[in-house]
C-alpha positions, 0 to 999 in steps of 0.5 A: 510105456515109452510112447517117444519114438525110438532110433529106429524109427519106431513106437513099440512095433509101428514106424520104420521106414520100408522105401525103394533103394530110390528113395535112400538118400532123401530119406537118410539126407533127412534121418541124419540131419534133422535132430541136430537141425531142429535143435540149434539155436538158429532155427530156433529162433527163426521157428519161435518168431516165425510162428509168433509175428508170422502164424500169431500164435499163440493160438486161444486156449477159448472156454466155450460157456454155452458149449458148456451149458449143453453139454454139461461139462466144460469143454474147452476149445484150442483155437488152430482155426486162428492160425494164419492158412486157417489150420494148424497145418501152417506150424509143420510148414514153418519148421519144414521149410526151415530144414530144407532152407538148412538142407539148401533145399531149391523146390518143394513138394508136399500133398494134399487132401482138404487143402488145408497142409497144401495152403499152409505149403503154399503160403510158406514156399510164397514167405520164403522164396521156392519153388511149390508143386503141390499134388491133390487128387482131382475129386479133392480138386473139385470139391475143395475148390477154393483152396485150390485157387489159394494155392494158385494164387500163392505161387504153388503148380497143383497137379491134380492125382487122377489115379485111384479114387483121386484123394488124399492116398493117391495125392501121397503116392504122386508126390512120392514118385516126385521125390524118388525123380529129384532127390537132390533139390527137392524136399517134400513137406509130408501132411502128417505123423505118416511116412517113413521115419523120420516124418512122422517124429519129425511133423508131431515135433512140429505140431508139438505146440500145439499141447506146449500152449495147452498146459500153460494156457489151462494153469494161467485159467485153472491154475492146473495144467492136466485137462481130464481129456483131450479130444481130436480129429484123427486122418493121418493123425497130426493135430491128434500128435500135436494135441496129446504130444505133452501129454504123452506121459500123464496117463491122467490125461484121457487122449482121444482120437476120432475117426471118420466112419462116412456113412458108416461103419459096417457100410463100404464108404468109411475111413475109420482105420483103428476100428476095420482096419489090420497091421500092414505097409502103407507110404513107407510105414508099418501101422494100421490101415485097411485093406482086403485080406490080400492087402490092396488097399479098401478105397476110404470115404468120407465127407472130410476130405483131410480124414478118407486116408486108409491108413494111420500115422503110426504113433496112433497105433501104437496108442492104439494097441497099447491102450493109452489113445481111446479111438472113437468114430463119428458118420458124416450125419454127426459130424454135420450135425455137430458143426451146425452145434457149434455153429450157433451155440460159439459163432464159430464155423468148424472145419468137418475135420475137426467136426470129429471131434466135437462129435466125441462130445455126444459118445463121452459120459462126462461129468460137471467136474470135467476138463475136456479140451477139443482141439478145433484143427481147422476153420470152416471156410473151405468146407460152407458147401458141403455146408449149404447143401447139406442144411439148404441154407 
């Protein structure tokens, strides 16, 4: 089974570029140029240098001793929360800002949900001296206020999206409208493995540094490159794509994505796309999405601003359909309790998104000899108000 994108932009039956005519020049330029640029010597040298000296890579692969004792199984945390800006998102924005530079783009736009991608985009724009506009759902602007302040301090213009339920989907809609209206000088830094080809492949490649490091770090610590399983949260799916990438062909490694079930999959307040969704087209890509019988998008919900997206990247749809990936779900309650457990056991406060991956440890039959890798995709600074309200501190 082939798990890489084909030359038409598909993972199996999922992917493609279902775009309006006005967006064609933007996408065609990217599709034509991205592979030669990202494999060029100059690009690779600058990308690797910035990941090391600016982002702080490699991020540690940490053996969580007390969590391992609690679950009677080996638990390792891939510490993407220790990256500059506090999440995995910076890996992709570094790659895309360099791509934009090679394409001679002078203006950057982005969408963001939890704000981590927005902060990472604003950061690299400040680094490169490029104009930055970030679209963010009006609801997310309120519940992720610290990240909004960071973006503005970094020089970005943050524009609230007032349509729909005012979250990530709506921010993406607004960013795409902007790009259609500004095709010549603007590059759209999509934050996840969603959207039209080549974005799902491009973002996965930039994030694949995560799994590349896991392999050699595990070999360094245990004398083996392959874990029993890799677990990551999934909204659009970029951190999971990066954590899975270099294990896709290793069938012995179990790949587990964890979706946001919100208040439960039997309620309307959920974002468990693969659990409840059906195939369709969203944001120019064919994948699974949450929709009603008439094909209208069902508004998602999650306590986590980064996971309440009604679709999923086509790579994950393909992994789900073929059975290569296993996709679980976790409710808000399960996520909050898992976040508290990690905090009390290891002194690490995770992002709400990352806590979904931690919740999977309660749902899997673990063996003492297992090696479980949790991709800790972000830190919990931005979610402190939610934690404090819930736990009553």
